[in-house]
N, C-alpha and C positions, 0 to 999 in steps of 0.2 A: 678317191678315198672318202671325201666328205659325202659324196652322193651315196656310196655304199653304206656309210654309217647312218645316214638319214633313212634309207630304205629299211635297215635293220630295226631302227627305232619304231618306224611305222608298223612293221610286222609284229614287233613285241607288243605294241599298244593294242592292235586288233586282236592278238591272241589273248591278252588279259581281259579285254572287253568281252570277248566271246565266252571265255570261261566264267566271267561274272554273270553273264546272262543265263548260262546253263545252271549255275548255282541257284539263281533266283527262281528259275522255272521249276527246279527240283524241290524248292521249298514251298511252292504254292499248293494250297489245299483246295480242291475244287469246291465251289459253293453248291449247296443243295437247295433247290427251290422248295418253297413251302416253309411252314413253321417248324422250328426245332423244339418240340414239346419234350417234357421230362421223359426219360427212358423207362418204359414199363414193358412187360411182355406183350408182344403183338398178338392180336386176336382177330376173329372174323369181322369184316366190314371196316377195319381200320384203313385209312388212306396213307400210303407210304410215298415219300418223295425219294426216289432212287437216282443217284448220279454216278456215272462211270467216267472217270477222268479221260479227256481226249477222245471220248466216244459219245458225242451228243445224240447220235441215233439210238443209243441204249439208255439215255437218261430220261426217265419217265416218272409220272405219278401213277401209281398202281394201287387199286383197292384189293384188299385181301378177300378172297371168296368165302362163302359160308363154310366150306370144308377146311378153311385155314391155309389155303395154298395161293400162290401167285403164278401168273403166266408172264415170264420175262422174255423180252425180245430175243430172237435167234436161238434160244435154248429149246431143245426138243422136249425135255421133261419139265413138268410144273415143279415149283420149289415150295416146300413146306415153310410157312412163315409163322404160323400160330405157335405160341409158347417161347419164341426166340426173343431176345433183346435185339435192338437195332444193330449193335456191334456184332452180335453172333450171326445175324442174317447177312451182314456185309461179307463175312468170311465164307458163308455158304454160297452166295452168289459168285464171289470171286473164284472159288474152287470150281464151280460149274462152268464158268467161262473158260478157265484154263483146261479143264478136262475135255471140253468139246472143241478145244483149239480155236476159239474165237478170238481171244486175246492172250498174249504171252504172260504179262504181269499186270492184271487189271487192278486199278484203285477204285474201290466201290464205297460209296457213302450212302447210308440209309437213315433217313429221319422220318419220324411220324408226323404227318401234317394234320391229321384228324384222328382222334380216338372215337370209335363207335362200339368197341367191344367191352367197355368198362362202365356200364350204366349202373347208377344207384337210384333206386325207386323209393320215394317217400310218400306214404299214403296214410290216411286216417285223420286223427284230430290234430292237424297242423293247419296253419293259415293258408298256405299255398302249396298243395300237393304237387310234386313235380318229379321229373326224371332228368338227371344230368350225368355227364361223364366224369369219372374220377381222374382228373389230370393233375399231377403233382400231389403232394401230401394232403390227405383229406381225413378228417376225424368225424366222429358222430356229431359233435357240437357244430362243426362246420356245415354238415349236411342239414341239420335242423335249422341253422341260421339261414341257409339258402331257401328253406321252405317257409321263411317268415316267422319261425318260432312255433311253439306249441299253442294250440287253440285253448280257449277257456274250458272246453269240455274234455281236455286230455286226461287220461287216467294216470295211475301211479307208475306205469311201466312203459318202456319202449322195447319193442321186439325187433331184433335184428336177425334176419334170415341170411345165412351164408350159403353160397352155392358150393357144390362139391368141386374140389381141385385135385391135382395129382398128389398133393401133400396132406389134404384133410378131407373129411367127409362133410356132407351138408348138415346143417344144424341151425337151431334157433337160440339166440342169446337173449335172456331177460335182464334188462338193465333198469335199475331204480331211477326214476326221474329226480327224486329228491337228492340222491347221492351224486347224480350227474350234474345237476344245476348248482348245488351247494358246494361242489368241489371236494366233498368229503371222500369221494372215491375217484381219484384221478385216473385209476385204471379203468373206470367205466367209460371214459372218453376214448373209445377204441379206435384204432386206425381202420380206414376203409380202403379197399383196393379195387372196387368195381365188382359188380355181380351181386351186391347185397340189396335186400329189400328191407326198408325200415318201416315198421308199422307202429302207429301210435293209437292204441285202442282208446275209445272214448270212456270216460268214467261212468260208473253207475249213477242212476238218478233215483231220487225219492220223490214221489208225487204227493203233494200236500193239497188236500181238497176240503171243502166245507166252510165252516165258520171261522175263516181267517181273512186278514185284510188283502193278501195278495196270493191267491192260490196259484200253483204252478209246479213245474218239475225242477228240482234243485240238484246240483251235482253232488255226488258222494264219491270222493276220490279213492278212499280205501274202505274195505269192508270193516265194519265196526267203528268207523271214525265218527259217524253222525249219531245224534240222539234226538229224541222228540223235542226237547227244548231248543236245540240248535235249528231244527227244521222250522219250528215256530218263529224263531228269530229271522230266518231267511224269508219266511212268509209275512214278515212285518207284524207279527203278533196276532192275537185273537181278535176277532170282531166281537161286538157286544153280545152278551147273553150266550156264552158257550155252555155246552153240556158238561157234566161232571166227568163223563167217560168219553174217551176217544178210542179209535180202533185202528189197528195196523192190519192190513191185508197183505199176506206174504204168500208167494207162490211156492208150492211144495214140489217134490221130485216128480209127481205125476202131472204137474202143470196146473193143478187146481189151486185156487187161493184159499187160505185159511184165515179166519178172523181171530185177532188177539185183542181183547179189551184192555185198555190202558186207563188207570185211574189218574186222569189228567189233573183234576182239582187237587188231589193229594200231592202230586208231583210239584204243582205250582206253589203249594203251601209248604213244601220241603218236608212233607210227612212220608213221602215215598221217594225212592231213588229214581233218577232219570232212566229212561229205557232206550237201549240202542236200536238203531234202525239199520237195515241192510240195503244194498242196491236193489232196485226194482220194487221196494216196499211202497205201499200206499198208506199214507197217514190221513185218516178222515176224522174231522172234528165236527160232530153234529151241533145244532143249537140246543137250547135248554128245553125245547118242546118234546124232546125225547125221541124224535123220529130219526131214523138213520137209514142209510143205503145198505143193501145186502152186497155180498161179494160179487154176485152176478151184475147188479146195477152199477157197481164200481167199474167193472171191466167195460160195461156198455158206455159209461161216461168217458173213459179213456179212449175208447174206440171212436167216440163222437168227434174228437179232435181238439180244437183250441181250448186254452184255459178259460176264455170268456164263455165259450159254449158249455164247457163242463160246469162252470160255476152257475150258469143259468139253469142247467138241469138239476143241480143239487138243490137250489133254492126254490125251484118251481114244482118239480114233479115228485117229490118224496112222498 
């Protein structure tokens, strides 16, 4: 009797232990090799870490082909991956394994180990132009920060080119740098999803030559923002014995420069209003000998190259 009772207790112990083991096995979720990056739609060249529970021969790292499909072990047909979220692709692979009678009830896990289909290109007047993958939430300011910020020559706008998708057409968005940086337009800090190109055009320049202390090209961030007096301030003021008249050379629609005389002395004495300058203008200040360069000579000076060389030409060969 005691022996029978002991045997029954042992059988009950092993039965409960076995049931507990089965429950633990059923609760285990297979680990997937590789990084578990934020879930985005899968695209060409992305690297997928695919794991099938209790089928190590089917657990692979697979790169999506250029046409957006993958070749999965033992399946006859290739599987479309492009445009699916990882969870959606899991269901697609599981259904294919069941349909071809490879596994009865497969447990498939798909993680994205590397994104290569979500590039964001940043070019133009930034400190470090680059291309990176949009992994996780990314905004326009995030992207510009990755590029080291705007260069000193950056213009007043950032252009964001969006690629065409199933839901929207391709297009270019013009975003004011002032609104973006000052925070006045939080809506300007747009989210980026990959496939965008960010272009930061350089600002226009005004060339100041002649009888000034520091001839050179000075940025003009917005049309109509600069004036003759502002350009003279950037050029550190007039050199001794300036002429009464200055000249602005402005390129017309036909490409030729036209000459505009400016009453510089009257402006300095506040007898005349300051004059606006535009991007690509040339402000030339002769000395009081009355000699000046023609528009053709001005273009030749700029073609010559450096500020030092241009200054030498102005003072020697007029």
